[in-house]
C-alpha positions as CSV (number, residue, x, y, z in Angstrom):
1,M,117.2,79.5,111.4
2,K,114.0,79.8,113.3
3,N,113.1,83.3,112.2
4,K,112.9,82.4,108.5
5,L,109.5,81.6,107.1
6,S,109.2,78.8,104.6
7,V,107.1,79.0,101.5
8,K,104.7,76.5,103.1
9,D,104.3,78.8,106.2
10,T,103.8,81.8,103.9
11,L,101.1,80.1,101.9
12,K,99.4,79.1,105.1
13,N,99.5,82.7,106.3
14,G,98.1,83.8,102.9
15,C,95.2,81.3,103.3
16,V,94.4,82.6,106.7
17,I,94.4,86.2,105.5
18,F,92.2,85.1,102.6
19,T,89.7,83.4,104.9
20,V,89.5,86.5,107.2
21,I,89.0,88.9,104.2
22,T,86.3,86.6,102.7
23,V,84.4,86.2,105.9
24,I,84.5,89.9,106.6
25,S,83.3,90.8,103.1
26,Y,80.4,88.4,103.3
27,A,79.5,89.7,106.8
28,L,79.6,93.2,105.5
29,G,77.5,92.1,102.5
30,L,74.8,90.7,104.8
31,L,74.8,94.0,106.8
32,L,74.8,96.3,103.8
33,S,72.6,94.4,101.4
34,G,69.1,95.6,100.6
35,K,66.4,94.0,98.6
36,D,67.2,96.0,95.5
37,N,71.0,96.3,96.0
38,P,72.6,93.0,97.1
39,F,76.2,93.3,98.2
40,I,77.6,89.8,97.8
41,P,81.2,89.3,96.6
42,T,81.3,87.7,93.2
43,L,83.8,85.0,92.0
44,T,86.0,87.8,90.5
45,W,86.2,89.5,93.9
46,I,87.0,86.2,95.6
47,I,89.8,85.5,93.2
48,L,91.1,89.1,93.8
49,F,91.0,88.4,97.6
50,L,93.0,85.3,97.1
51,I,95.7,87.0,94.9
52,F,95.8,89.9,97.4
53,S,96.1,87.6,100.4
54,L,98.9,85.4,98.9
55,V,101.0,88.4,97.7
56,L,100.4,90.1,101.1
57,A,101.7,87.0,102.9
58,F,104.9,87.2,100.9
59,A,105.2,90.9,101.5
60,N,104.9,90.2,105.2
61,I,108.4,88.5,105.0
62,I,109.7,92.1,104.9
63,L,108.4,92.6,108.4
64,K,110.2,89.5,109.7
65,N,113.6,90.6,108.4
66,P,115.6,91.6,111.5
67,G,118.4,93.1,109.3
68,Y,116.7,96.5,109.0
69,S,115.2,98.8,111.6
70,L,111.5,98.7,112.3
71,G,110.9,102.0,110.5
72,I,112.5,100.9,107.3
73,R,110.7,97.5,107.4
74,L,107.3,99.3,107.9
75,G,108.1,101.7,105.1
76,L,109.0,99.0,102.6
77,H,106.0,96.9,103.7
78,F,103.8,99.9,103.3
79,L,105.1,100.5,99.7
80,A,104.6,96.9,98.8
81,T,101.1,96.6,100.3
82,A,99.9,99.9,99.0
83,S,101.1,99.0,95.5
84,L,99.4,95.6,95.8
85,Y,96.2,97.2,97.1
86,F,96.1,99.7,94.3
87,V,96.6,97.1,91.6
88,V,94.3,94.4,93.0
89,V,91.5,96.4,94.7
90,V,91.5,99.8,92.9
91,L,92.4,98.9,89.4
92,C,91.1,95.3,89.1
93,G,88.2,96.0,91.4
94,G,86.9,98.8,89.3
95,F,87.2,101.7,91.7
96,I,89.4,103.6,89.3
97,R,86.4,104.6,87.2
98,N,85.3,107.0,89.9
99,G,87.8,109.4,91.4
100,A,85.9,109.8,94.7
101,Q,85.7,106.0,95.1
102,T,89.4,105.7,94.4
103,L,90.3,108.4,96.9
104,I,88.0,106.8,99.6
105,A,89.6,103.4,98.9
106,L,93.1,104.7,99.2
107,V,92.4,106.8,102.3
108,L,90.7,103.8,104.0
109,F,93.8,101.7,103.2
110,V,96.2,104.3,104.7
111,I,94.1,104.6,107.9
112,L,93.9,100.8,108.3
113,Y,97.6,100.4,107.6
114,G,98.4,103.2,110.1
115,L,96.4,101.4,112.8
116,F,98.2,98.1,111.9
117,A,101.6,99.8,111.9
118,I,101.0,101.3,115.4
119,L,99.8,98.0,116.8
120,Y,102.7,96.1,115.2
121,A,105.3,98.6,116.5
122,I,103.9,98.4,120.0
123,L,103.9,94.6,120.0
124,S,107.4,94.3,118.5
125,S,108.8,96.8,121.0
126,G,107.2,94.8,123.8
127,K,108.8,91.6,122.5
128,K,112.2,93.3,122.2
129,K,112.0,94.7,125.8
130,K,111.1,91.2,127.1
131,K,114.0,89.6,125.2
132,N,116.4,92.2,126.5
133,K,115.1,91.8,130.0
134,K,115.9,88.1,129.9
135,E,119.4,88.5,128.7
136,K,122.1,88.5,131.4
137,Y,124.1,91.7,131.6
138,D,127.8,91.2,131.4
139,S,129.9,94.2,132.4
140,M,132.7,94.9,129.9
141,F,134.6,97.2,132.3
142,S,135.0,95.3,135.5
């Protein structure tokens, strides 16, 4: 089956996600750092990024499962990634100590996930329309 992702492909996707997250965090660190307050990810954060990225890559398999409707797949994927985000970033990252930071982190996640979900839905519906357009119509009643 061509649609199935192998473990090797999933690990590659996790490494790509890890690289993007790490580069973005260092770029933000350069932009937000001051002389008195450096904002550079520590080894702990890098390890958390790696764990988050690999588990997220395995959670992305849910989105590739054609057996369920897009809404169900996105809902399950949201639950999986929100749980992952809460455990890795909020709990392990130390945001849980401050209620305002926890709320901001979760709201930011929901907003970013919403943007992702909209983009994914648009792209997947475009692929579906293109696939249906290429299929030849056979009349069942003539």
